[in-house]
C-alpha positions as CSV (number, residue, x, y, z in Angstrom):
1,G,-0.1,-5.8,5.5
2,D,-3.3,-3.1,4.2
3,M,-1.6,-0.8,5.0
4,Q,1.4,-1.8,2.1
5,L,-1.4,-3.2,-0.2
6,I,-3.5,0.8,0.4
7,A,0.7,1.5,-0.6
8,E,0.2,0.0,-4.4
9,A,-3.1,0.5,-5.1
10,Y,-2.3,4.3,-4.2
11,S,1.0,3.6,-6.4
12,L,-1.0,2.1,-9.5
13,L,-3.6,4.3,-9.5
14,K,-0.9,7.5,-9.2
15,G,1.4,6.4,-11.5
16,G,-0.2,4.3,-14.1
17,L,-3.3,6.4,-14.7
18,N,-2.7,9.4,-13.2
19,L,-5.2,10.2,-11.2
20,S,-5.4,14.0,-9.3
21,N,-6.0,14.2,-5.4
22,E,-9.2,14.1,-5.5
23,E,-10.0,11.6,-7.9
24,L,-8.6,9.5,-5.2
25,A,-10.0,10.6,-2.7
26,N,-13.4,9.8,-4.9
27,T,-12.2,6.4,-5.9
28,F,-11.5,5.3,-2.1
29,T,-14.7,6.6,-1.3
30,E,-15.9,4.4,-3.2
31,W,-14.0,1.7,-2.2
32,N,-15.4,2.8,1.1
33,N,-19.3,2.0,0.8
34,G,-18.7,-1.5,-0.3
35,E,-16.6,-4.9,1.1
36,L,-12.8,-2.9,1.1
37,S,-14.5,-0.9,4.1
38,S,-12.2,-0.4,7.0
39,Y,-10.9,2.8,9.0
40,L,-7.7,2.6,6.7
41,I,-9.3,3.0,3.6
42,D,-11.9,5.9,5.3
43,I,-8.8,7.7,6.5
44,T,-7.2,7.3,3.5
45,K,-9.2,8.5,1.3
46,D,-9.7,11.8,3.7
47,I,-5.4,12.5,3.7
48,F,-6.1,12.9,-0.7
49,T,-7.5,16.3,0.0
50,K,-6.0,17.6,3.2
51,K,-3.4,20.6,2.5
52,D,-1.1,22.6,4.1
53,E,-0.7,26.3,4.9
54,D,0.7,27.0,1.2
55,G,-1.8,25.1,-0.2
56,N,-0.1,22.3,-1.1
57,Y,-1.3,18.5,-0.8
58,L,0.7,17.3,2.1
59,V,0.5,13.4,0.1
60,D,2.6,15.0,-2.4
61,V,5.3,16.8,0.2
62,I,5.6,14.3,2.6
63,L,9.2,12.2,3.1
64,D,8.1,8.8,1.2
65,E,10.5,7.2,4.5
66,A,8.0,4.6,7.2
67,A,9.4,3.8,10.4
68,N,7.7,0.3,11.6
69,K,7.5,-0.5,15.7
70,G,8.6,-3.7,15.1
71,T,5.7,-5.5,15.3
72,G,5.6,-6.5,11.7
73,K,8.9,-8.1,12.1
74,W,8.0,-9.7,15.4
75,T,4.8,-11.6,13.1
76,S,7.2,-13.0,10.8
77,Q,9.9,-14.0,12.8
78,S,7.3,-15.8,14.5
79,A,6.2,-17.2,11.4
80,L,9.5,-19.0,10.4
81,D,9.7,-20.0,13.8
82,L,6.5,-21.7,12.8
83,G,6.6,-22.6,9.5
84,E,3.9,-20.8,8.1
85,P,4.1,-19.3,5.2
86,L,3.5,-15.0,6.2
87,S,4.2,-13.8,2.6
88,L,1.9,-10.3,2.6
89,I,3.0,-9.4,5.8
90,T,6.7,-10.1,6.0
91,E,7.1,-8.6,2.4
92,S,5.3,-5.7,3.8
93,V,8.4,-5.1,5.9
94,F,10.7,-5.7,3.9
95,A,9.2,-3.1,2.1
96,R,9.1,-0.6,4.8
97,Y,12.7,-1.3,5.6
98,I,13.5,-0.8,1.6
99,S,11.7,2.7,2.3
100,S,14.0,3.6,5.0
101,L,16.6,4.0,3.6
102,K,15.7,6.9,0.8
103,A,19.7,7.9,-0.1
104,Q,20.4,4.5,-0.9
105,R,17.0,4.6,-3.2
106,V,17.3,8.9,-4.5
107,A,21.1,7.2,-5.9
108,A,19.6,4.0,-6.8
109,S,17.3,6.0,-8.9
110,K,20.4,7.7,-11.2
111,V,21.3,4.5,-12.5
112,L,18.3,2.2,-12.7
113,S,15.5,4.2,-14.3
114,G,13.3,1.9,-14.0
115,P,10.5,1.3,-16.5
116,K,8.7,3.9,-18.8
117,A,4.8,3.4,-17.1
118,Q,2.0,2.6,-20.1
119,P,-1.2,3.6,-20.9
120,A,-3.8,1.3,-18.4
121,G,-5.9,1.7,-20.9
122,D,-9.7,2.1,-19.7
123,K,-9.5,3.9,-16.6
124,A,-12.9,2.6,-15.4
125,E,-11.6,-0.7,-16.2
126,F,-8.1,-0.2,-14.5
127,I,-9.7,1.5,-11.2
128,E,-11.5,-1.6,-10.8
129,K,-8.9,-4.8,-11.4
130,V,-6.9,-2.6,-8.5
131,R,-9.6,-2.8,-6.6
132,R,-10.2,-5.7,-7.0
133,A,-6.3,-7.1,-6.5
134,L,-6.4,-4.9,-3.0
135,Y,-9.6,-6.8,-2.0
136,L,-7.9,-10.3,-2.7
137,G,-5.2,-9.2,-0.8
138,K,-6.8,-8.5,2.3
139,I,-8.0,-11.6,2.0
140,V,-4.9,-13.7,1.4
141,S,-3.4,-11.8,4.2
142,Y,-6.2,-12.2,6.9
143,A,-5.5,-15.9,5.2
144,Q,-2.2,-16.4,5.9
145,G,-2.5,-14.8,9.6
146,F,-5.4,-17.0,10.7
147,S,-3.4,-20.3,9.5
148,Q,-0.2,-18.5,11.6
149,L,-3.1,-18.4,14.7
150,R,-3.6,-21.8,13.9
151,A,-0.6,-23.1,14.2
152,A,0.2,-21.3,16.8
153,S,-2.4,-22.3,19.2
């Protein structure tokens, strides 16, 4: 769940504000000094500034296709067996599955362009809203996970 939440925050900041990789790194560095401090936020801030041998930012050239080990799927299957709502993690699993369908996504993007990006308004305010949404998402994810653990015990 956390990786999907971070990916969605990145997408909002990159697409909604057109933040540069340096600005993204600075934003995630600030976030890592507060209530969002975590291993994943810490390594994400570093990823934004990594470059390849040609000087291109790696984050801009990596394939947008995620693999999976099955742990999210097993967790979601367990939640279904227990009758526990685990929507955040389960949607994260589906997002990984969708990301693995690269050819289908490329074909669909030629037919379905999607909405045009709208200006986000005040930059600092938008970044703060994304930060708060990310924090809330993490709370929901952990609350659902703990609820599942309680049901399983």
